[in-house]
Residue frames relative to the residue before (quaternion, step in Angstrom):
aa qw qx qy qz dx dy dz
M 1.0000 0.0000 0.0000 0.0000 0.00 0.00 0.00
K 0.4551 -0.7092 0.4351 0.3173 3.59 -0.63 0.97
K 0.4959 -0.6487 0.4822 0.3174 3.52 -1.09 0.60
N 0.4477 -0.7069 0.4678 0.2848 3.55 -0.76 0.89
K 0.3984 -0.7649 0.4830 0.1515 3.56 -0.83 1.13
E 0.5157 0.7007 -0.3849 0.3081 3.51 1.29 -0.53
K 0.4849 -0.6456 0.4931 0.3239 3.58 -0.96 0.65
N 0.3939 -0.7176 0.5186 0.2469 3.59 -1.15 0.64
H 0.0874 -0.8206 0.5622 -0.0532 3.51 -0.11 1.44
E 0.4179 0.6871 -0.4936 0.3311 3.67 0.70 0.97
P 0.3395 -0.7729 0.4848 0.2287 3.57 -0.36 1.08
K 0.7798 -0.1220 0.0358 0.6130 3.58 1.16 -0.54
R 0.5761 -0.6028 0.4281 0.3486 3.49 -1.17 0.49
E 0.1925 -0.8100 0.5382 0.1311 3.56 -0.37 1.04
E 0.6074 -0.5764 0.4200 0.3498 3.59 -1.22 0.54
I 0.3552 -0.7224 0.5619 0.1904 3.59 -0.92 1.03
K 0.2388 -0.7643 0.5796 0.1513 3.65 -0.70 0.90
D 0.6330 -0.4974 0.4315 0.4072 3.49 -1.32 0.47
Y 0.4313 -0.7038 0.4961 0.2692 3.58 -0.93 0.83
V 0.1483 -0.7631 0.6236 0.0826 3.56 -1.07 0.79
V 0.4151 -0.7031 0.5092 0.2723 3.60 -0.61 1.18
P 0.4180 -0.7359 0.4706 0.2494 3.63 -0.78 0.89
S 0.4410 -0.6843 0.5208 0.2568 3.49 -1.09 0.71
K 0.4999 -0.6681 0.4626 0.2996 3.45 -1.12 0.65
K 0.5557 0.5240 -0.3697 0.5291 3.58 1.41 0.01
Q 0.0992 0.7714 -0.6005 0.1858 3.54 -0.40 1.43
P 0.0137 -0.8551 0.5108 0.0876 3.69 0.75 0.92
I 0.6676 0.4603 -0.3657 0.4568 3.76 0.84 -0.72
F 0.7489 0.3958 -0.2769 0.4536 3.69 0.61 -0.88
S 0.5074 0.5920 -0.4205 0.4640 3.62 1.23 -0.19
F 0.6734 0.4881 -0.2976 0.4687 3.50 0.94 -0.86
V 0.6513 0.5158 -0.3072 0.4641 3.58 1.02 -0.75
K 0.6088 0.5333 -0.3330 0.4838 3.59 1.12 -0.59
K 0.6459 0.4847 -0.3866 0.4455 3.60 0.86 -0.66
I 0.6449 0.5034 -0.3260 0.4737 3.58 1.02 -0.65
L 0.6912 0.4621 -0.3358 0.4427 3.59 0.82 -0.71
R 0.5966 0.5469 -0.3858 0.4428 3.59 1.15 -0.52
I 0.5277 0.6115 -0.4351 0.3978 3.65 0.99 -0.14
F 0.7675 0.3819 -0.1481 0.4930 3.44 1.11 -1.09
I 0.7521 0.3284 -0.1434 0.5531 3.58 1.24 -0.73
K 0.0479 -0.8243 0.5640 -0.0113 3.62 -0.53 1.12
A 0.1345 0.7786 -0.6105 0.0536 3.38 -1.11 0.66
E 0.2459 -0.7531 0.5951 0.1353 3.58 -1.06 0.72
V 0.2594 -0.7502 0.5866 0.1604 3.66 -0.94 0.98
E 0.0890 -0.7740 0.6268 -0.0027 3.49 -0.99 1.12
L 0.2188 -0.8088 0.5394 0.0838 3.52 -0.52 1.22
H 0.0584 -0.7544 0.6513 0.0571 3.60 -0.93 0.87
C 0.6088 0.4368 -0.3635 0.5536 3.55 0.90 1.02
D 0.6603 -0.5426 0.3620 0.3722 3.48 -1.31 0.46
S 0.7850 -0.1386 0.1193 0.5919 3.56 1.09 -0.85
V 0.4261 -0.7015 0.5205 0.2353 3.56 -1.27 0.28
P 0.4074 -0.7523 0.4516 0.2533 3.56 -0.40 1.17
D 0.5237 -0.6264 0.4649 0.3425 3.54 -1.11 0.78
K 0.8025 0.1878 -0.0703 0.5620 3.59 0.91 -0.78
A 0.2587 0.7438 -0.5596 0.2581 3.51 -0.43 1.31
I 0.4323 -0.6078 0.5796 0.3283 3.46 -1.47 0.00
I 0.1366 -0.8189 0.5512 0.0832 3.74 -0.28 1.07
V 0.1355 -0.8142 0.5644 -0.0081 3.53 -0.70 1.08
T 0.1507 0.8043 -0.5369 0.2051 3.68 -0.26 1.21
N 0.5788 -0.5621 0.4863 0.3355 3.40 -1.55 0.19
H 0.4952 -0.6830 0.4466 0.2980 3.48 -1.24 0.56
S 0.1762 -0.8232 0.5205 0.1430 3.69 1.07 -0.54
A 0.6845 -0.5046 0.2535 0.4611 3.52 0.82 1.19
K 0.8089 -0.1893 0.1552 0.5345 3.72 -0.72 -0.78
M 0.6799 0.5927 -0.2780 0.3304 3.58 0.91 -0.90
G 0.5935 0.6488 -0.3508 0.3221 3.51 0.93 -0.97
P 0.6758 0.4808 -0.3386 0.4444 3.73 0.46 -1.00
L 0.7222 0.4696 -0.2675 0.4318 3.55 0.67 -1.11
A 0.6590 0.5053 -0.3144 0.4599 3.57 0.89 -0.82
L 0.6894 0.4931 -0.2737 0.4547 3.49 1.00 -0.87
E 0.5621 0.5683 -0.3327 0.5004 3.50 1.33 -0.59
L 0.7175 0.4511 -0.2566 0.4646 3.60 0.79 -0.91
Y 0.8613 0.1808 -0.0805 0.4680 3.67 0.83 -0.71
Y 0.4273 0.6444 -0.5160 0.3687 3.67 1.13 0.10
P 0.4518 -0.7674 0.3867 0.2396 3.72 -0.57 1.12
K 0.7469 0.3248 -0.2659 0.5157 3.64 1.07 0.06
F 0.5975 -0.6025 0.4259 0.3139 3.51 -1.22 0.66
H 0.0888 0.8372 -0.5203 0.1431 3.59 -0.56 0.96
I 0.3138 -0.6680 0.6289 0.2448 3.49 -1.32 0.24
T 0.3144 -0.7704 0.5441 0.1079 3.59 -1.26 0.57
W 0.3808 -0.6787 0.5675 0.2688 3.58 -0.93 0.75
G 0.0900 0.8074 -0.5769 0.0849 3.62 -0.80 0.78
A 0.6732 -0.5010 0.3560 0.4111 3.58 -1.29 0.45
H 0.4592 -0.7326 0.4362 0.2493 3.46 -0.73 1.15
Q 0.5373 0.6245 -0.4083 0.3932 3.57 1.25 -0.50
M 0.6444 0.5580 -0.3184 0.4146 3.62 1.01 -0.77
L 0.7052 0.4105 -0.2586 0.5170 3.61 1.21 -0.20
G 0.5159 0.6612 -0.3848 0.3855 3.41 1.40 0.30
N 0.7376 -0.3518 0.2833 0.5019 3.63 -1.05 -0.64
Y 0.7595 -0.3776 0.2565 0.4635 3.57 -1.27 0.17
K 0.6904 0.5094 -0.2756 0.4335 3.55 0.79 -1.25
S 0.6391 0.5522 -0.2885 0.4510 3.53 1.02 -0.86
R 0.6965 0.4759 -0.2410 0.4798 3.53 0.98 -0.85
F 0.6234 0.5608 -0.2880 0.4625 3.44 1.16 -0.81
L 0.7037 0.4464 -0.2658 0.4846 3.50 0.84 -1.14
Y 0.6404 0.5145 -0.3453 0.4538 3.67 0.91 -0.61
L 0.6701 0.4944 -0.2906 0.4712 3.57 0.89 -0.83
R 0.7139 0.4519 -0.2696 0.4621 3.56 0.85 -0.93
D 0.7890 0.3988 -0.1580 0.4398 3.53 0.61 -1.25
V 0.7950 0.2775 -0.1918 0.5041 3.57 0.83 -0.87
L 0.7102 0.4252 -0.3127 0.4659 3.65 0.68 -0.80
Y 0.7824 0.3421 -0.2230 0.4702 3.66 0.41 -1.08
I 0.7572 0.3905 -0.2485 0.4609 3.74 0.61 -0.94
Q 0.7657 0.3916 -0.2030 0.4682 3.55 0.71 -1.06
K 0.7941 0.3150 -0.1894 0.4839 3.63 0.69 -0.80
L 0.7707 0.2989 -0.2239 0.5163 3.55 0.95 -0.69
G 0.4300 -0.7608 0.4180 0.2483 3.65 1.13 0.02
K 0.3313 0.7412 -0.4993 0.3025 3.52 1.22 0.82
K 0.6219 -0.5191 0.4825 0.3331 3.55 -1.52 0.40
K 0.6250 -0.6049 0.3704 0.3259 3.54 -1.16 0.74
F 0.7163 0.4598 -0.2887 0.4383 3.51 0.78 -0.89
P 0.6581 0.4423 -0.3511 0.4979 3.70 0.71 -0.50
S 0.6000 0.5549 -0.3326 0.4706 3.59 1.08 -0.79
T 0.6910 0.4673 -0.3178 0.4507 3.59 0.81 -0.84
I 0.6255 0.5397 -0.3597 0.4337 3.59 1.03 -0.70
K 0.6792 0.5076 -0.2561 0.4643 3.51 0.93 -1.24
A 0.6586 0.5074 -0.3072 0.4630 3.65 0.89 -0.82
A 0.6640 0.5368 -0.3086 0.4191 3.54 0.89 -0.92
F 0.6483 0.4848 -0.2765 0.5180 3.62 1.27 -0.82
E 0.7290 0.4957 -0.2507 0.4000 3.53 0.66 -1.01
A 0.6160 0.5611 -0.3331 0.4413 3.41 1.19 -0.82
C 0.5523 0.6434 -0.3850 0.3645 3.61 1.16 -0.42
F 0.8201 0.2024 -0.0408 0.5337 3.56 0.95 -1.06
S 0.4640 0.7215 -0.4320 0.2785 3.66 1.17 -0.10
K 0.6246 0.5486 -0.3565 0.4264 3.52 1.01 -0.65
M 0.5925 0.5776 -0.3229 0.4594 3.56 1.21 -0.72
I 0.6997 0.4542 -0.2517 0.4906 3.53 0.97 -1.08
Y 0.6193 0.5294 -0.3679 0.4481 3.58 0.97 -0.60
K 0.6850 0.5001 -0.3167 0.4247 3.53 0.88 -0.84
G 0.6126 0.5720 -0.2937 0.4596 3.44 1.27 -0.87
M 0.6640 0.4930 -0.2383 0.5091 3.50 1.27 -0.76
K 0.3755 -0.7528 0.4580 0.2873 3.58 1.35 0.01
I 0.1525 0.8116 -0.5333 0.1835 3.52 1.00 0.95
L 0.2142 -0.7577 0.6094 0.0925 3.63 -0.88 1.01
P 0.3952 -0.7301 0.4792 0.2847 3.74 -0.39 0.95
S 0.1654 -0.7817 0.5994 0.0480 3.53 -0.96 1.13
Y 0.1656 -0.8331 0.5254 0.0499 3.47 -0.72 1.02
T 0.3467 -0.7387 0.5376 0.2123 3.69 -1.10 0.40
D 0.6779 0.4042 -0.3485 0.5056 3.66 1.14 0.39
G 0.8208 -0.2321 0.1605 0.4966 3.53 -1.13 -0.50
R 0.5686 0.6025 -0.3924 0.3996 3.56 1.13 -0.40
F 0.4428 0.7019 -0.4547 0.3234 3.55 1.21 -0.29
L 0.5721 0.5840 -0.3940 0.4200 3.61 1.11 -0.52
Y 0.5995 0.5423 -0.3718 0.4564 3.53 0.99 -0.56
T 0.6165 0.5463 -0.3369 0.4560 3.58 0.98 -0.82
I 0.6681 0.5035 -0.2924 0.4633 3.58 0.94 -1.07
R 0.6970 0.4655 -0.3049 0.4522 3.62 0.74 -1.04
S 0.6532 0.4996 -0.3537 0.4457 3.68 0.91 -0.80
S 0.6456 0.5387 -0.3174 0.4385 3.59 1.07 -0.76
I 0.6099 0.5179 -0.3325 0.4993 3.50 1.15 -0.73
Q 0.5988 0.5314 -0.3601 0.4789 3.71 0.98 -0.60
A 0.6806 0.4840 -0.2957 0.4637 3.62 0.92 -0.82
L 0.6475 0.5077 -0.3181 0.4710 3.53 1.02 -0.81
D 0.6110 0.5844 -0.3107 0.4343 3.55 1.08 -0.88
A 0.6949 0.4349 -0.2380 0.5209 3.50 1.24 -0.83
G 0.5920 -0.6194 0.3657 0.3634 3.61 1.12 0.10
I 0.5438 0.6159 -0.3812 0.4238 3.54 1.28 0.39
S 0.4348 -0.7073 0.4943 0.2577 3.58 -0.89 0.92
V 0.3056 -0.7412 0.5740 0.1668 3.59 -1.29 0.50
M 0.2007 -0.8084 0.5482 0.0755 3.61 -0.56 1.02
V 0.0529 -0.8166 0.5739 -0.0314 3.68 -0.60 1.16
F 0.1826 -0.7316 0.6470 0.1134 3.53 -1.22 0.74
P 0.1366 -0.8826 0.4447 0.0685 3.60 0.20 1.23
E 0.4943 0.6975 -0.4251 0.2975 3.64 1.21 -0.46
D 0.4498 -0.6439 0.5716 0.2375 3.42 -1.42 0.77
S 0.0174 -0.8628 0.5051 -0.0158 3.60 -0.04 1.32
S 0.3312 0.8025 -0.4556 0.1971 3.52 1.25 0.27
E 0.7015 0.3974 -0.2474 0.5373 3.54 1.33 -0.28
G 0.7034 -0.3924 0.2509 0.5369 3.51 1.39 -0.05
Y 0.4934 -0.6426 0.4951 0.3139 3.57 -1.27 0.19
F 0.1279 -0.8077 0.5755 -0.0129 3.51 -1.03 0.99
D 0.6116 -0.5647 0.3864 0.3971 3.59 -1.03 0.51
E 0.7730 0.1900 -0.1294 0.5913 3.59 1.17 -0.66
L 0.5182 -0.6695 0.4574 0.2721 3.47 -0.89 1.07
T 0.3414 -0.7455 0.5377 0.1963 3.67 -0.72 0.98
S 0.7699 -0.0704 0.0670 0.6307 3.58 1.07 -0.63
A 0.1832 -0.7797 0.5888 0.1092 3.64 -1.34 0.19
F 0.4090 -0.7007 0.5255 0.2561 3.53 -0.77 1.11
A 0.4678 -0.7340 0.4521 0.1951 3.51 -1.05 0.72
G 0.2965 0.7872 -0.4945 0.2186 3.63 1.32 0.21
F 0.6857 0.4956 -0.3242 0.4233 3.67 0.83 -0.87
V 0.6138 0.5380 -0.3521 0.4582 3.52 1.23 -0.44
A 0.6053 0.5753 -0.2992 0.4616 3.40 1.23 -0.79
L 0.6305 0.5461 -0.2847 0.4725 3.46 1.09 -0.82
A 0.6302 0.5242 -0.3023 0.4866 3.65 1.06 -0.88
E 0.6690 0.5289 -0.2759 0.4434 3.46 0.96 -1.02
Q 0.6777 0.5185 -0.2694 0.4463 3.50 0.99 -0.99
Y 0.6401 0.5314 -0.2842 0.4765 3.48 1.16 -0.96
Y 0.6444 0.5192 -0.3066 0.4702 3.56 1.03 -0.76
N 0.6686 0.5109 -0.2900 0.4560 3.50 0.92 -0.81
K 0.6867 0.4784 -0.2679 0.4774 3.54 1.07 -0.83
T 0.8573 0.2230 -0.0640 0.4596 3.51 0.86 -0.99
G 0.4106 -0.7103 0.4508 0.3516 3.54 1.32 -0.39
E 0.5858 0.5857 -0.3667 0.4235 3.55 1.26 0.16
D 0.3202 -0.7527 0.5548 0.1520 3.51 -0.82 1.12
V 0.1605 -0.8245 0.5350 0.0912 3.61 0.22 1.33
P 0.4656 -0.7160 0.4531 0.2555 3.57 -0.81 0.96
V 0.2720 -0.7219 0.6209 0.1392 3.57 -1.11 0.86
V 0.1790 -0.7881 0.5888 0.0104 3.57 -0.64 1.36
P 0.2170 -0.7522 0.6036 0.1508 3.66 -0.70 1.12
A 0.0773 0.8025 -0.5903 0.0396 3.63 -0.92 0.73
Y 0.1477 -0.7872 0.5918 0.0912 3.56 -1.20 0.49
Y 0.1735 -0.7544 0.6221 0.1175 3.57 -1.04 0.85
H 0.0792 -0.7883 0.6093 0.0335 3.59 -0.97 0.91
K 0.4031 -0.7548 0.4746 0.2063 3.52 -0.33 1.51
K 0.7068 0.4757 -0.3291 0.4073 3.72 0.59 -0.95
S 0.7244 0.4153 -0.2165 0.5058 3.63 0.95 -0.90
K 0.3215 -0.7712 0.5089 0.2073 3.58 1.33 -0.12
K 0.5617 0.5816 -0.3801 0.4493 3.60 0.93 0.97
I 0.2085 -0.7138 0.6598 0.1080 3.45 -1.34 0.79
I 0.0845 -0.7703 0.6304 0.0458 3.68 -0.70 0.93
I 0.1614 -0.7840 0.5994 0.0065 3.50 -0.99 1.05
Y 0.1636 -0.8215 0.5420 0.0678 3.55 -0.60 1.09
P 0.6985 -0.4739 0.3014 0.4434 3.68 -1.17 0.30
A 0.5695 -0.5918 0.4601 0.3372 3.50 -1.17 0.77
L 0.2197 -0.7594 0.5858 0.1788 3.49 -1.32 0.51
S 0.3888 -0.7033 0.5460 0.2368 3.64 -1.14 0.36
V 0.3974 -0.6907 0.5731 0.1913 3.61 -0.66 1.22
K 0.6370 0.5546 -0.3243 0.4260 3.64 0.85 -0.92
D 0.6855 0.4822 -0.2550 0.4823 3.53 0.97 -1.01
L 0.6502 0.5098 -0.3260 0.4594 3.57 0.96 -0.82
K 0.6456 0.5129 -0.3068 0.4754 3.55 1.05 -0.77
A 0.6369 0.5034 -0.3312 0.4808 3.55 1.11 -0.64
E 0.6065 0.5126 -0.3642 0.4865 3.72 1.12 -0.30
G 0.6050 -0.5811 0.3698 0.3995 3.64 1.20 -0.11
L 0.5221 0.6317 -0.4501 0.3546 3.59 1.19 0.19
N 0.3719 -0.7098 0.5550 0.2234 3.53 -1.12 0.72
R 0.7767 -0.3673 0.2559 0.4431 3.55 -1.36 0.05
Y 0.7072 0.4719 -0.2496 0.4635 3.54 0.88 -1.09
Q 0.6334 0.5284 -0.3055 0.4756 3.57 1.09 -0.82
I 0.6297 0.5197 -0.3161 0.4830 3.65 1.00 -0.73
A 0.6311 0.5228 -0.3217 0.4743 3.58 0.99 -0.80
D 0.6900 0.4950 -0.2697 0.4541 3.46 0.90 -0.90
K 0.6174 0.5329 -0.3313 0.4744 3.55 1.11 -0.65
V 0.6472 0.4781 -0.3234 0.4980 3.53 0.95 -0.90
K 0.6204 0.5299 -0.3699 0.4444 3.68 0.84 -0.70
D 0.6455 0.5332 -0.3008 0.4567 3.59 0.96 -0.90
I 0.6436 0.5246 -0.3063 0.4657 3.55 1.05 -0.80
I 0.6493 0.5172 -0.2963 0.4724 3.61 1.03 -0.96
N 0.6499 0.4895 -0.3118 0.4907 3.58 1.04 -0.87
S 0.6627 0.4862 -0.3545 0.4459 3.71 0.92 -0.71
I 0.5158 0.5602 -0.4377 0.4781 3.67 1.21 -0.32
Y 0.6624 0.5346 -0.3032 0.4284 3.70 0.72 -0.91
R 0.6973 0.4904 -0.2557 0.4559 3.49 0.90 -1.30
T 0.7149 0.4757 -0.2775 0.4309 3.52 0.85 -1.04
H 0.8198 0.3818 -0.1189 0.4100 3.53 0.83 -1.06
F 0.8209 0.2539 -0.0545 0.5086 3.59 1.23 -0.86
K 0.5754 0.6575 -0.3888 0.2922 3.56 0.96 -0.72
E 0.7048 0.4737 -0.2702 0.4538 3.58 0.85 -0.89
K 0.6260 0.5661 -0.3040 0.4419 3.47 1.36 -0.55
N 0.5718 0.6335 -0.3533 0.3833 3.67 1.23 -0.42
């Protein structure tokens, strides 16, 4: 697995609390989602017979907009892997937003990034919790992310993952994909004997469209002789093919 190039903007290591599987009853955030749908539009287009209730969804991030649009319109209830700093204290959220998201990934200037980060850090944790964000780590604490994801899958809840290496920015086509989602599928199979489907998807902001492709079997791909990283690369190529087939010529 590639070493994550992102800077570590974590003032101190905060205590990891036991994971609680989210309830499908979210009265407050459900109301917030109705308001957000007025301003954020997306159409779901299926290129498969159906979307599994329980799956590992692998998709592109599309800069800032992808996770929120997918939260609003993806047709199945799910949790989402997200930067653990965004569920930390105010300073952790502010530094991540300013230095990593705006300056490093989006290439913005420091002053406007500081203003935006200072404002967004005030309410971003509430939004992240409403979006059922599961903190994803790049060190030994990644085991917590895996264990918590298994709890969600056991409860019949899908897990959404954005595997792209965005340390140099966000691109229409993924340049590489971390294999953490494959590790989750492997661990879940080892624990339960269930080959949880992996669903490739793509969100295109300009077209306001989410395209979902047929699910893949990690078990079958491993039977073909592919290892964890080759499987991640294959899924990355499928996601990129969605972009090239449905969106590239429209840009």
